[in-house]
N, C-alpha and C positions, 0 to 999 in steps of 0.2 A: 504493500500500500504506500501511497505518497506520504512524505514526511509532513506535508502541509495538511492540517486538519480541515475537514469540511466545516465543522462547527466546533468552537471551543467556548465553553461557558465557565467563568471563574467567579465564585462567590456572589452570584446574582441574587438580589432581592428585588421584589416588587411590592410597593405599598401604594394603594390607591387612597386619594384624599388625605395625604400625609399631613398630620398636625390638626386635622379637623375632627369633629365629634364622631363622624361616620368613617373614620380611618379603617381600612381593611388591609391587613398583611396577607398578600396572596401567595408570595413565594419567599423562601428564606434559604440563603446559602447554597444555591444550586451550583454544583460542579458537574460538568458533563462534556466529554469529548466524543465527537463523531467523525469517523474516517470517511474519506471519499468513497462513494459507491455503496455505502451501507444503507440498509433499510432498518430504521429504528422507530419503534412504536413507543408512545407515551400513554400510560394507563394509570388510573388511580380513582379514588372515590370522587363522586360528584362534588364540584366546587374546589378541587384540590389545586387548580391552577394549570392544568394541562394546556388549555387553549391560550392562557396568558403566557406560558413559556414559549409556545409556538410563535406567538406574536412578538415576543422579545427577539427571537431568532430572526423573524421577518422584518424587524424595525417598524412594526406597527405600534409598538409600545417601547418606551425606554426604561431600562432598569433603574430602580431607585439607588441601588449600589451594585458594585461588581462590574464585570466586563463580558461582553458577547462579541466574539469575532467569527467571521465567516470567510473561509479561504484566506486567512491571514489579514483580513481587513475588518474594520468596524462593521457592525451590522448595517449602519447607515450607508457606508461606502459601498457595501455589497449590493444594497438595494439600488443605489444610484448607478451601479455598474450592471444592473439587470441580471444579477446572478440567481434570482429567485423566480420560481413559478409557484402559484398558490391555488389550492382547490379547497372549497369549503363544502359544508353539508348540502347547501342548496346550490345548484349549478350556476346561478347568477348570469344566465344568458339573456341577451337583449331580444325581447320578443319580436321587435320590428326589423331585426337583422336576420337574414338567412344564416344557416349553420356555417357556411364558408365565411361569411362576413363576420360572424362572431369569432371564429378562429383567427381571422386576419386582423382583428382589432389591435392587439398588441404590436403587430408588425406595422400597421398603419401609423400608430403613434410613434414608432421608431423610424419612420421615414422610408420604409421599404417601397419599392416600385410596385405598381399594380400587378405586373406580370410575375414578379418574384413572390408577392403575397399569394397569388392564385396558385402558383406551383407549390409553395410551402403548405398551404391549407389542404391541398389534395394529398400531399405526402402524409400529413397528420391524420387525415381521414382514413387513409390506408392503414396507418399505424394502429388506430383504434377500431379498425374493422368496420368502418361506416363509409366505404368509398362512394356509395351512390346517394348519400343524403346531404350533400353540400347545398343543394337547392331547396331543401326543406326549411320550414320555420321551426323553432324550438317546440312550439305547442303541438307539432305533429309527431314528436318523438316521445318515447316512453321515458320514465325517470332514469333508468339505467343508461339509455342512449344519451340523454342530456348530460349525465355525468361523464360519459366518454368524451363528449364534445368539450366539456369543461377541462378535462385532462388534456385534450388535444390543444386547446387554447393556451393552457399553462405551459405546455412543452414546445409551443410553436417557435419560440426564439432561442431554443436550446439552453435553458437555464441549467446551471450545475447543481442546483438544489431545488427540490420540490417539497413544499410544505402543504400538508393535507390535514384538514380539521374535520374529522368524522365524515368523510366524503360519501360514505355508503350508509350512513345512519338512518336515512329516510327510505331506504329501499327494502322491499320484501326479502325474505331470507334467501330464496333461490337466486334472485337477481344479485343480491349482495355477494353470494359465493361465486357466481360467475364473474362479477366485476373484480373480485379479489384475484382470480386467475388471470384476468386480462391485465390488471395492474402489474402483477409480477412479470408477465410477458413483456410489457412495455418497459418496466424497470430494467430487465435483463438486456433488452435491445438497445436502450439508450445509455445505460451506465450512470444515470442520474442518482444522486444521493437523495434519499427520501426520509423525511421526519413526519410521522403519521400519528395523529391523535385518535384514540378509540376508547369506547367504554366496553368493548367486547373482548372477553378473554380468548375465545377461539380465534377471532380475527387477528389479535396481536400475535398469537402463537403461529398461525398459518403464514402470516406475511413477513415476519421480521427476522433479521439477523440477531437483534438484541431488543429486549423489552425493558423499558425504564419504568419502574413502579414508583409512583409518587405517594407521599403521605398526605393525610388530610391537611386542610389549610391551617397555617401557611405551608404550602407544598414544599417538601424536601425530597431529595432522591433517597428513597428507602432501600432499594435494591435494583441491580441490573442483572437480568437473566439472559444468558447466551442461549441462542436457539440454533440447533444444528439438525435440520431435517432434510438436508439435500434439496434437490429440485422438487418444488411443490407441484403436485397434481391433485386431481380429485381423490385419488387413492390415499393421498397423505392424510386426509381427514379420518381414515379408518386405521391409521398406523398407530400401534401402541406408543411409539415415541411421541406422536402428536398429543395423545391423551396425557402422557407423562409431563410434557411441557406445559400444557394447559393447566394441569394440576399444580405444578410448581408456581405458575403465575397466580392462580387462585389462592394458594396458601400464603403467598407474599401479600396479596391484597387483604386477606383475613388478618394477617399479623399487623398490618398498618392500622386496620380498623380498631384493633384492641390495644394499639399503642406499643407493640413490641418492637 
């Protein structure tokens, strides 16, 4: 792996409304390093600061204390250099723009020519296995298809880091499992580093190289679980090693709930 970390977080705290009566300490003393090309999931009790931590990495929030660097730069510099792609629970597509135009939007904002945007959007539609849907509107697509378009848009400008905040949380179970397989295929094809927030123990076990378990608020890194399941397929979900990994994650979550 590269000597340069994809993400390095050192002593990061996040306090909302600091000094006010409604002050909330969301994160405390977060230390976490992520290597290039890793797939790392963040999991923990509701309200533990998973999404807040993702937003610190993405420079959508600033830490109250500590430091966040991305590929050797400050989080802000990395965002200015367009090192990030972001996908959230809701696809966030613009209803009045066709699918291709939605994918092309980040490229349009970056000054790409119309021809280059068109070529790239078709490449991305091929990547997410929606090659014939560029002329459709988002409302004509299922929820899973909309999330594929959202992923295509996030990856269109080849970011080195993809931040995902419960992107499959609103999908039914079968669609969610299919999207997990698709995401891993895309991750393997692109080599992008992924940081993924989830509430789902099976999802974290299935997708990740490592699972970071956070404690209740203020969120701290309680434990980091290495996952070694080889190439993931549908059969992986029936593998005893998968169940053992999910059990390890579940037990870590139980221990944080009781304060161990």
